[in-house]
N, C-alpha and C positions, 0 to 999 in steps of 0.2 A: 549480129553485124549487119545483116541485110537491112534492118530498119533504118539505122543512121545513114547507110549508103543510099537508100532510096531518097531520103531527105536531101542528101548532098547533091544528087543528080537534079532534083527539082530546083534547088538553089542555084546551081550552075546554069540551068536553062533560063532562070529569071534574070541573073546577072548579065547574061549575054544579050538581053533585049535592049535595043537602042534607046527606048523611052524611059528607062529606069533612072531615077534621080540619084545624085551622089549620096544623099542622106540614106536612101533606101539601100543603095549598094553597101554602104558602111554597115548597116544593120544586118544585111545578108552575110557579109564577110565575118562579122562577129558570131553569127549563128553557125557559120561554116567552121570557124575555129573551135567552137564548143563541141560540135559533132565529131570533128577529127580527134579532139581530146578524149571524147567518150570511146571512140573506136580504139585508140591507143591504150586506154586503161583496160578495156575489155580484152584485147589480145594479150596484154601483159599479164592480166589476172588469170586468163585461161592457160597460159604457158606455165604459170606458177602451180596451178592445180594439176596440170599434166605431170610436172616434175614430182609433185607429192604423190600422185597416183602411181608413178613408176618407181617410187622409192629411191630416187637418185639424189635427194636433198640430204646433205650432211649438216645437221644442226650443231651449232657451236655450243659449248658448255662454259659459259662465262657468267660472272656475277653481274646481275642487272638490278639497278636501283629502280624501284617503281616510279619515283619522282622523275628520273631521266626518261624512262619509257613513256610516261604520259606526256611529258613536254614534247618529245619527238613526234608522238602520235597526233597531238593537237595541232602542231605547226602547219600541216598541209591544208587544214580546214579553217584556219584562223580568220582569213578574210571572209569566208562564207558565214562564219559565226557572227562576225561584226556586221555584215550586211543584213543578217536576220535579227540583229540586236539580241542575240542569245549569249548567255553567260556560262562559262565553265567554272564550277565551284569545286576546287580540288582540296581534299582534306587528307593529305599524306604527310606523315611526320618527317619523312626524308631518309629513313634508314631501312625501310622494308625492301627486301630483295629476294631474288631466287636465281637459280642457275639455269640459263637458257641462251637462246640466240636473239640478240637485240634486234637485228634488222628484220627478221621474220616476225618477231613478236610485235614490233611497231606496226607492221602491216596488219596483223590481226586486230590489235586494239584500235588502230586507225579506222578500220572498216566498221567496227562496232560503234565508234564515236560518230562516224559519218551517218550511219543508220539512225542513231538517236537524234542527231541534228535534223535530219530530213523528216522525222516523224514528230518533231516538237514545234509548237506554234511559234510565230514571231514573238520575240521578247521572252521566250522561255529560258529554262536553265537545265544544265546537265551536271549532276553531282558525281564526283569520283572520290571513292574512299578506299583505303587499303589497311590490311592488317597482316601480321606475320606471327605464326606460332610454331611449335615444335613439329607439327605435321604438314603444314602447307602455308603458302603465301597467297593471299586473296586480294583481288581487285574487283570492286563493284562500280558499275556505271549505271546511274539511275537518272532518267529524264522526267520532266513533269508534263509530258504530252498526254495524248488520249489513252496510251497503253496499247497492249497487243490483243487483237481479237482472239477469243478463246479457240476458234477454229484454226487459227494460224499457228498457235503455240506448238503443237506437235510437229509441225513441218518447217519451222523457222530456219533451221540450219540445212535443209535439203537443197541440193544444187538445182538452180533455175526455178525455185519456188518463189512466187510473188504473192505477198499478202494482199488482203482485201484493200488496204489503204496505201498500197505502194504507188509511187509516182510512175507516170507513163514510161519514163526513161529507165526505170529499174530493170535490171537483168536477173537478179536473184542469185548472185554468186558471191557477193561480198561476205555475207555471214557464213556461207558454206566454207569459203577459204579460211576465214577466221577460226572456225572450229577445227579444220584439218591441221592448221598450224599449232593450235593449242594442244590438241590430242597427241600430236606427234612429239610433243615435249613433256609427256607424262602429266598433262593437265586436263582439266574439265571446264566446261562452260555451260551455264544454265540460264535460260531466259524465263522470266515470269513477270507478272504485274505486281508492282510494289503496293503494299497496303494503303499508302497515302496517295496512290494513283501514279500513272506513268509506267514505262517499261523499265525493267531492272535486269541487267546482265551481271552474272557472278562468275568470275574466272578464278580458278585455283590451280596453282602449280605445287605438286607434292615433292 
């Protein structure tokens, strides 16, 4: 939290200067809005992690269609995907499902999609596939980015861990929260590099 707060203080000091142009002020206000949004997301995410740590979350047990889950998870990053000219390729038949908590699972899948988006080049793609059998329901998210560094793979879901190719604004809690949510619903998540290249996340609910 200290890092964006430091930037906010610098921006406020710049805005207060009498010789700052209106155009520059507009840019500074936009940057200020971005930083405040980051702080809001960070605090909200840390509160969710704290609730999970304390065991106070009661997960619902309702039928969730993977098609609906993915649609809701993609929605918050749709504009960012468009700006990056990235494509979501969803191959879900429409009837794959599992019993879980829709709201919390949307949070988990959304964090994974956001991670894939940020580590995929402009004009890249993210493929989402699903399957269901007698043992589990599986959701895979595969991007065509550079993949995950082999040194990062064992630590990817650790809290506050930042990979070698992470963005400067990365905190390292999105994937940690995703794993906590999935595991608390009798699920598993695995990260690896796909044979054809890119990062691959496999989620299973048993």
